N, C-alpha and C positions, 0 to 999 in steps of 0.2 A: 587491500589491507583495511582492516576495520578502523573507523574513525573514533576519535575520543569524544566524550560527551560534549565538550565545549564546541567542537566543530559541528556536531550534529545540531545542537541548539542554534548555532549561528546560521545554519542553512534552512531551518524550518520555515522561515518566511518565504522561501521559494515554492513551498507546497502548502497553500492555505488550507487550514482546517485539520491538518495532520498534526499529531502530537508524538512526542517521544516518551514512551511508557513501557516499563518492564523490559527494557532493552530492545524494543521494536518501534518502528514507525507505525502508527495506527490511525485509522479514520473510519467513522461510521457514516454511511450514506443513507439518507432517508429517501425512499422511492414511493411511487404511487400505490403499488400493491405487490403481491407475491410474483406475478408474471413479470412485472417491471424489474423486480430484484433478480429474477433468473436471467432475463435478457441482459442486464448490466453485468452479471457475473460471467456470462458467456463472452461478452466483449473484453472483460478483464482477462479471461482465460486466453483469448487470442493474443492479447498484448504480452501476457506472461510467457506463452509458448514462443513467440517471436524473440523475446528477450532471453529465453532460457533461464528465467528467474521467476519463481512461483510464490505468490503470497499465501498465507493462511487465510481462509475465507469462512466467515460465519454468517449464515442467512437466518434472519428472524423476521419472517413474513415480509414486511416492507422495508426492513433495515438490513444493510449489508455492512459488516465490519471487516476491513482488510488489515492485515498485519504483515509487515515486511521486515525481514532481517536476512542477512547473508550468512546462513549457518556455516558454510564452508570457510568463511573468513572470520567467524567468531564475533560478529557484530554488524553494525550498520556500515554500508559502503556506498560508493557512488551509484552502484547498481540499484540500490533501494530508492535513492532519491530520483534516479532516472525513471524507474518504473512508476513511482508515485506521480511524477510529472506527466507521464503519458496517460495515466489513469485520469488525472485532472482534466485532460483534453476531451474525455468522453462526455 
């Protein structure tokens, strides 16, 4: 079940650097170069496949922006926070 905005904002402190914008959890990661960006995205892809929950990914040379939302639930859910937390461990 999708969370309400108050719940989402209350949980953002659990995933530092992530923000709630446009109905999604978003974070931009700055990496060393394009190769590092690709390596990071591949690690994120492995986590996403394991969780069966897939972020939108934008690669801009050394920056990777991830956006999470549970489309099938119509908003942000615990799955989004869980995957964001796992990504933070990378």
